[in-house]
SEPAVEX-169183 format. One record per residue (C-alpha): residue in three letters; x, y, z; residue number from 1. Coordinates in steps of 0.05 Angstrom, whole numbers. Layout:
BEGIN
Ala;X;Y;Z;NUM;
...
//
This chain:
BEGIN
Met;-373;631;610;1;
Trp;-406;657;547;2;
Val;-401;649;472;3;
Ser;-363;707;441;4;
Lys;-355;682;369;5;
Leu;-382;629;322;6;
Ala;-360;606;253;7;
Leu;-388;553;206;8;
Ser;-352;524;146;9;
Asn;-389;478;97;10;
Ile;-446;464;146;11;
Lys;-514;456;111;12;
Ser;-528;520;72;13;
Phe;-469;557;102;14;
Lys;-408;557;56;15;
Glu;-368;604;99;16;
Ser;-405;643;152;17;
Gly;-345;684;172;18;
Glu;-333;699;245;19;
Ile;-398;720;278;20;
Glu;-383;763;339;21;
Leu;-438;758;392;22;
Ser;-461;802;449;23;
Lys;-451;777;520;24;
Lys;-524;796;534;25;
Val;-577;791;479;26;
Asn;-570;770;406;27;
Val;-631;770;359;28;
Ile;-630;734;292;29;
Ile;-682;747;239;30;
Gly;-691;721;169;31;
Glu;-738;683;124;32;
Asn;-753;609;133;33;
Asn;-696;563;110;34;
Ser;-645;621;113;35;
Gly;-601;587;165;36;
Lys;-627;610;232;37;
Ser;-639;540;259;38;
Thr;-570;516;235;39;
Ile;-538;569;278;40;
Leu;-579;550;339;41;
Asn;-565;476;331;42;
Thr;-491;490;323;43;
Leu;-489;527;389;44;
Phe;-527;471;424;45;
Ser;-473;423;403;46;
Leu;-433;451;461;47;
Gln;-480;416;510;48;
Asn;-498;354;472;49;
Gly;-424;344;457;50;
Val;-431;307;391;51;
Gly;-431;364;342;52;
Leu;-472;359;279;53;
Pro;-485;294;241;54;
Glu;-446;281;177;55;
Asn;-508;292;135;56;
Glu;-503;365;155;57;
Ile;-441;373;111;58;
Arg;-454;419;53;59;
Ile;-470;381;-11;60;
Gly;-408;371;-53;61;
Lys;-360;380;5;62;
Ser;-321;325;40;63;
Gly;-317;358;109;64;
Gly;-344;413;152;65;
Leu;-323;452;214;66;
Thr;-358;491;268;67;
Ser;-317;535;315;68;
Ile;-346;563;379;69;
Thr;-303;614;417;70;
Leu;-315;618;492;71;
Ala;-300;676;539;72;
Asp;-291;678;615;73;
Val;-281;602;619;74;
His;-276;593;694;75;
Glu;-342;560;714;76;
Gly;-346;486;725;77;
Tyr;-386;468;662;78;
Leu;-327;433;629;79;
Leu;-325;378;681;80;
Lys;-267;338;652;81;
Phe;-223;397;639;82;
Pro;-186;435;694;83;
Thr;-216;504;680;84;
Asn;-179;533;740;85;
Met;-115;522;699;86;
Ile;-139;566;641;87;
Pro;-104;634;640;88;
Ala;-150;693;647;89;
Asp;-131;720;578;90;
Ala;-133;653;542;91;
Thr;-167;644;476;92;
Cys;-213;583;483;93;
Arg;-250;548;426;94;
Val;-290;485;418;95;
Glu;-283;455;348;96;
Phe;-328;402;317;97;
Arg;-298;372;254;98;
Leu;-334;321;211;99;
Gly;-326;289;143;100;
Ser;-285;240;103;101;
Glu;-225;284;96;102;
Ile;-211;275;170;103;
Asn;-225;200;170;104;
Gly;-297;204;191;105;
His;-330;239;250;106;
Gln;-279;265;300;107;
Asn;-292;279;373;108;
Pro;-297;352;390;109;
Glu;-234;387;413;110;
Phe;-223;442;464;111;
Val;-170;490;439;112;
Val;-134;534;490;113;
Asn;-81;582;464;114;
Gly;-70;535;406;115;
Asn;-63;472;448;116;
Arg;-114;417;434;117;
Tyr;-150;375;486;118;
Ser;-207;325;482;119;
Phe;-275;356;497;120;
Ser;-329;319;535;121;
Lys;-401;341;530;122;
Ile;-428;388;583;123;
Glu;-477;355;631;124;
Asn;-552;360;616;125;
Arg;-569;370;689;126;
Glu;-574;430;734;127;
Pro;-530;460;763;128;
Asn;-476;435;715;129;
Asn;-512;451;650;130;
Phe;-490;511;609;131;
Ile;-548;516;559;132;
Phe;-623;522;565;133;
Leu;-654;504;497;134;
His;-724;528;480;135;
Leu;-749;507;412;136;
Ser;-814;532;382;137;
Lys;-849;464;385;138;
Arg;-829;436;452;139;
Lys;-889;393;469;140;
Val;-901;326;502;141;
Val;-963;283;505;142;
Asp;-958;273;580;143;
Tyr;-926;310;639;144;
Ser;-896;266;693;145;
Pro;-936;276;758;146;
Val;-880;243;798;147;
Val;-842;299;833;148;
Thr;-770;286;851;149;
Ser;-707;327;857;150;
Thr;-675;286;801;151;
Ala;-732;304;754;152;
Ala;-729;377;774;153;
Asn;-655;381;756;154;
Glu;-662;349;687;155;
Val;-650;395;627;156;
Gln;-687;366;569;157;
Gln;-712;388;501;158;
Asn;-783;367;521;159;
Leu;-825;388;580;160;
Lys;-838;320;612;161;
Gln;-810;341;680;162;
Leu;-842;410;681;163;
Ile;-886;395;742;164;
Ser;-825;377;784;165;
Lys;-792;443;763;166;
Ile;-854;484;780;167;
Asp;-861;448;847;168;
Arg;-789;466;864;169;
Ile;-793;539;846;170;
Ser;-863;553;874;171;
Asp;-837;534;944;172;
Gln;-838;601;980;173;
Ser;-773;584;1017;174;
Val;-736;584;950;175;
Pro;-707;654;936;176;
Glu;-727;651;863;177;
Ser;-800;638;879;178;
Glu;-818;712;885;179;
Leu;-791;726;815;180;
Phe;-830;666;788;181;
Lys;-894;689;822;182;
Lys;-885;760;794;183;
Ala;-868;734;724;184;
Cys;-931;690;722;185;
Lys;-975;748;743;186;
Asp;-942;795;692;187;
Ile;-947;745;634;188;
Phe;-1008;702;649;189;
Gly;-1045;748;696;190;
Phe;-1048;697;753;191;
Pro;-1001;656;796;192;
Ile;-981;584;780;193;
Ser;-964;532;832;194;
Ala;-961;457;842;195;
Phe;-1016;418;879;196;
Pro;-1031;345;897;197;
Ser;-1065;299;847;198;
Pro;-1086;226;852;199;
Asp;-1021;202;818;200;
Gly;-973;253;846;201;
Lys;-977;327;830;202;
Arg;-1003;374;777;203;
Ala;-990;448;766;204;
Gly;-1034;506;747;205;
Leu;-1082;557;777;206;
Thr;-1111;546;846;207;
Val;-1183;572;846;208;
Ser;-1203;550;916;209;
Tyr;-1182;500;970;210;
Met;-1211;443;929;211;
Asp;-1213;471;858;212;
Arg;-1154;477;811;213;
Ile;-1143;486;736;214;
Pro;-1083;446;710;215;
Phe;-1040;484;659;216;
Glu;-1053;428;608;217;
Lys;-1124;457;601;218;
Met;-1100;529;589;219;
Gly;-1078;524;517;220;
Asp;-1018;498;479;221;
Gly;-975;559;492;222;
Thr;-979;556;568;223;
Pro;-932;497;581;224;
Asn;-878;525;535;225;
Leu;-882;592;569;226;
Leu;-880;560;638;227;
Gly;-819;519;622;228;
Phe;-785;582;596;229;
Ile;-804;624;656;230;
Val;-778;571;706;231;
Asp;-711;568;671;232;
Leu;-706;644;667;233;
Cys;-720;652;741;234;
Val;-666;603;764;235;
Ala;-612;617;711;236;
Lys;-547;652;724;237;
Asn;-486;652;678;238;
Arg;-524;609;627;239;
Leu;-535;611;552;240;
Phe;-607;611;528;241;
Ile;-619;587;457;242;
Ile;-690;606;437;243;
Glu;-729;593;374;244;
Glu;-789;636;355;245;
Met;-812;652;426;246;
Glu;-870;692;398;247;
Asn;-909;628;378;248;
Asp;-973;615;417;249;
Ile;-968;679;458;250;
His;-1008;743;453;251;
Pro;-970;810;448;252;
Lys;-982;834;519;253;
Ala;-955;769;549;254;
Leu;-898;770;499;255;
Lys;-877;839;523;256;
Gly;-878;814;595;257;
Leu;-833;756;576;258;
Leu;-786;803;538;259;
Ala;-781;848;599;260;
Leu;-760;787;640;261;
Ile;-707;769;588;262;
Ile;-678;839;592;263;
Glu;-676;834;668;264;
Lys;-641;767;666;265;
Ser;-592;788;612;266;
Ser;-551;822;667;267;
Asp;-519;754;680;268;
Asn;-543;708;624;269;
Gln;-531;706;549;270;
Phe;-589;700;499;271;
Ile;-588;679;426;272;
Ile;-659;685;398;273;
Ser;-686;672;328;274;
Thr;-752;707;312;275;
His;-801;730;259;276;
Ser;-833;781;306;277;
Asn;-825;856;299;278;
Ile;-844;861;373;279;
Val;-786;818;394;280;
Met;-738;854;347;281;
Lys;-759;923;370;282;
Phe;-765;908;444;283;
Leu;-698;874;451;284;
Gly;-662;910;395;285;
Ser;-673;978;428;286;
Lys;-626;959;485;287;
Ala;-555;985;476;288;
Glu;-519;918;487;289;
Thr;-563;877;440;290;
Lys;-535;854;374;291;
Ser;-582;840;316;292;
Phe;-567;794;257;293;
Tyr;-600;782;190;294;
Thr;-596;714;154;295;
Ser;-609;709;80;296;
Met;-605;653;29;297;
Lys;-593;652;-46;298;
Leu;-575;599;-97;299;
Glu;-502;591;-117;300;
Glu;-490;539;-171;301;
Arg;-561;514;-155;302;
Leu;-543;503;-81;303;
Pro;-577;542;-25;304;
Thr;-524;587;5;305;
Ser;-535;625;70;306;
Asn;-505;689;95;307;
Ile;-508;723;163;308;
Lys;-495;797;174;309;
Glu;-499;841;235;310;
Ile;-551;896;229;311;
Ile;-517;961;247;312;
Ser;-538;1024;210;313;
Pro;-605;1058;218;314;
Asp;-623;1041;146;315;
Glu;-607;967;158;316;
Arg;-649;967;222;317;
Lys;-709;999;188;318;
Met;-704;951;130;319;
Ala;-703;892;179;320;
Leu;-766;918;212;321;
Lys;-799;927;145;322;
Asp;-782;856;126;323;
Leu;-818;834;190;324;
Gly;-880;873;169;325;
Tyr;-869;937;208;326;
Glu;-895;1000;173;327;
Leu;-845;1056;185;328;
Asp;-865;1105;132;329;
Asp;-912;1144;177;330;
Phe;-858;1152;229;331;
Asp;-802;1172;182;332;
Ile;-835;1233;152;333;
Trp;-854;1268;217;334;
Lys;-811;1318;255;335;
Gly;-851;1315;319;336;
Trp;-904;1272;352;337;
Leu;-962;1292;398;338;
Phe;-994;1237;441;339;
Leu;-1063;1253;467;340;
Glu;-1107;1216;515;341;
Glu;-1172;1212;476;342;
Ser;-1193;1210;402;343;
Ser;-1237;1271;410;344;
Ala;-1178;1316;428;345;
Glu;-1134;1284;375;346;
Arg;-1185;1294;320;347;
Ile;-1203;1366;335;348;
Ile;-1130;1386;343;349;
Arg;-1108;1349;280;350;
Glu;-1166;1370;234;351;
Tyr;-1177;1442;258;352;
Leu;-1135;1474;313;353;
Ile;-1067;1460;280;354;
Lys;-1094;1485;213;355;
Trp;-1124;1549;244;356;
Phe;-1074;1569;297;357;
Ser;-1007;1532;285;358;
Pro;-1005;1520;209;359;
Asn;-930;1509;210;360;
Leu;-943;1443;246;361;
Thr;-982;1416;186;362;
Gly;-945;1359;154;363;
Ile;-890;1357;207;364;
Val;-927;1335;271;365;
Arg;-962;1267;277;366;
Thr;-1019;1266;327;367;
Ile;-1033;1200;361;368;
Ser;-1093;1180;404;369;
Ala;-1077;1130;459;370;
Gly;-1151;1111;466;371;
Gly;-1152;1125;540;372;
Ala;-1104;1148;595;373;
Gly;-1089;1076;615;374;
Asn;-1059;1062;546;375;
Leu;-1012;1122;543;376;
Lys;-952;1091;578;377;
Ala;-952;1029;535;378;
Lys;-963;1069;471;379;
Phe;-905;1116;487;380;
Glu;-859;1059;508;381;
Asp;-872;1025;441;382;
Phe;-856;1090;405;383;
Asn;-793;1098;447;384;
Arg;-768;1027;432;385;
Leu;-784;1033;358;386;
Phe;-741;1095;349;387;
Leu;-685;1071;394;388;
Tyr;-681;1009;351;389;
Ala;-693;1039;283;390;
His;-648;1099;290;391;
Leu;-596;1074;341;392;
Thr;-597;1142;375;393;
Pro;-657;1179;404;394;
Ile;-662;1230;348;395;
Tyr;-734;1243;367;396;
Lys;-718;1258;441;397;
Asn;-755;1321;465;398;
Tyr;-793;1322;399;399;
Ala;-851;1280;425;400;
Trp;-903;1308;473;401;
Val;-954;1273;517;402;
Ile;-1015;1312;540;403;
Val;-1072;1286;582;404;
Asp;-1134;1313;616;405;
Gly;-1123;1350;681;406;
Asp;-1161;1305;728;407;
Ser;-1125;1270;786;408;
Asn;-1111;1208;744;409;
Gly;-1081;1250;689;410;
Lys;-1036;1287;737;411;
Met;-1012;1221;766;412;
Ile;-997;1194;697;413;
Ile;-956;1255;677;414;
Asp;-917;1253;743;415;
Asp;-900;1180;727;416;
Phe;-877;1200;657;417;
Lys;-831;1254;685;418;
Lys;-800;1207;736;419;
Leu;-789;1154;683;420;
Tyr;-762;1196;625;421;
Ser;-733;1260;655;422;
Pro;-672;1223;683;423;
Asn;-659;1199;611;424;
Gly;-654;1269;583;425;
Trp;-727;1286;568;426;
Asp;-751;1356;585;427;
Glu;-809;1358;635;428;
Asp;-846;1405;587;429;
Asn;-855;1346;540;430;
Phe;-904;1315;590;431;
Arg;-964;1358;607;432;
Tyr;-1035;1357;630;433;
Phe;-1090;1407;612;434;
Lys;-1116;1452;667;435;
Lys;-1186;1426;657;436;
Asp;-1208;1355;677;437;
Asp;-1238;1337;609;438;
Phe;-1220;1361;539;439;
Glu;-1295;1372;525;440;
Glu;-1292;1431;574;441;
Tyr;-1253;1469;521;442;
Tyr;-1310;1464;471;443;
Pro;-1341;1532;453;444;
Glu;-1390;1562;503;445;
Arg;-1451;1543;460;446;
Phe;-1438;1469;475;447;
Gln;-1424;1473;549;448;
Glu;-1493;1454;572;449;
Lys;-1489;1389;532;450;
Val;-1417;1380;558;451;
Gly;-1442;1384;629;452;
Leu;-1497;1333;616;453;
Ala;-1449;1284;582;454;
Leu;-1396;1289;636;455;
Ala;-1447;1279;691;456;
Ile;-1466;1209;666;457;
Val;-1441;1156;714;458;
Asp;-1445;1094;670;459;
Ser;-1379;1092;631;460;
Gln;-1408;1063;567;461;
Gln;-1466;1112;565;462;
Lys;-1418;1169;580;463;
Arg;-1372;1149;523;464;
Lys;-1431;1145;476;465;
Ala;-1455;1214;496;466;
Lys;-1385;1244;487;467;
Leu;-1379;1213;418;468;
Glu;-1447;1241;397;469;
Leu;-1427;1309;424;470;
Leu;-1362;1306;386;471;
Glu;-1399;1294;321;472;
Asp;-1444;1354;335;473;
Val;-1384;1398;347;474;
Leu;-1347;1374;285;475;
Asn;-1408;1384;241;476;
Trp;-1418;1454;268;477;
Met;-1343;1471;257;478;
Glu;-1346;1445;186;479;
Cys;-1407;1487;169;480;
Asn;-1386;1550;207;481;
Asn;-1311;1553;195;482;
Asp;-1297;1627;211;483;
Leu;-1345;1630;270;484;
Ala;-1317;1565;298;485;
Lys;-1246;1591;293;486;
Glu;-1266;1654;330;487;
Glu;-1300;1617;387;488;
Trp;-1246;1564;394;489;
Glu;-1193;1619;400;490;
Lys;-1229;1639;464;491;
Ser;-1251;1573;493;492;
Gly;-1188;1533;472;493;
Ala;-1136;1586;488;494;
Glu;-1095;1539;532;495;
Val;-1094;1484;478;496;
Ile;-1073;1534;426;497;
Glu;-1018;1561;470;498;
Ile;-989;1490;476;499;
Leu;-992;1480;400;500;
Arg;-956;1546;389;501;
Phe;-902;1525;440;502;
Ile;-891;1460;400;503;
Glu;-891;1500;335;504;
Lys;-836;1545;361;505;
Lys;-796;1485;386;506;
Leu;-799;1453;317;507;
Ser;-787;1514;276;508;
//
């Protein structure tokens, strides 16, 4: 079962939302504060709490309101008091919550099947009969119950009081989902989480040694929220996740790990997520089956009035990212992109080699330094998601190149790039390594003695310092001896120049 459509009439700031058609997989809602995002989430949660919205949610000046939630594939046993096995496969099913004086006060919700109305009882707030997992941005409790029971582990609450029971259940290695939980904790936190004995029952956190543990309560405010979310994600199947501002209290690297888990679990779960994060929007929005929505609010007759609109066109998507603080100007004006391993190669190529040997690339190719081979994959993945989201189609495909040093690590990185991107239509020529192990080996002959001394340094920090000092010497010499430098680079950097001319020809 999943929510295919939603409509609000005279509910809070929504006068008439119109019919909002949702994706079966991931839905992302952005918008300023007080634009209506929370109203939509609360309306959806009314499915599980079974009481709809209180009468004070009726729009000012109106006597009644209505929320209509259309369900698809209604065959699971969530609707315990309704014979779901009797619902035709092609039936149109809705849950309606009406409230207000024009219908003689608050009315119990109704389940509408092909126009026939039945009474609707709330869905159980216990696993495995719950339908919704709700994760609000400020789900915190003062105390976590150390008493571990199966009853506590199965509770689905808006707070995290029973989190230790849930962690104890899933960290049991005999549970099939435990491996996914273990992997998710390592990907997101960097270490495993498990339950362990305490004087009053159990606690959960990081086991340091046989006798030493660090409870998650001492790890920062964001950790319990994330743990509760991860546990639910790992066990969920055919569920609806309603998530508010998941980016709160989490650093970008961990957030990306969590988003990757959401994408994995969206194969058989539905997600409706409100956010202010461009990372969330770009990461999830780049997936083909994700729908993105924008909520806005303006005053009509002095009343706040919200509107929700699906973000479809490339221009709408770029505008949404800009509203979230993403700077797209640099990316929009370039025809091609060249990703390089180190800043030394990027600077020399950008400031001199393009100007001297491939002038047609000036103003159309953006050079990007990854700041080390280890950062290349993440940098390119961010670029990939950004353009998939902003432009809907990969208009840049085969117009971005990744080039690294030719040492064994660089060769391994490029092989990984080819395996990852070639099946998706990327040419293998877009992923290359130089023949030489270090870009400094392409410096003119006059600098090679200093290059040898710098590259021979074992200590990584000292080596980096020596390479930076050498780079400044080379740049100063190039600036003061332009013609001679061009002549010597044409010999020493012939391979680099050949690659630039290949890119120039491809973009011409």
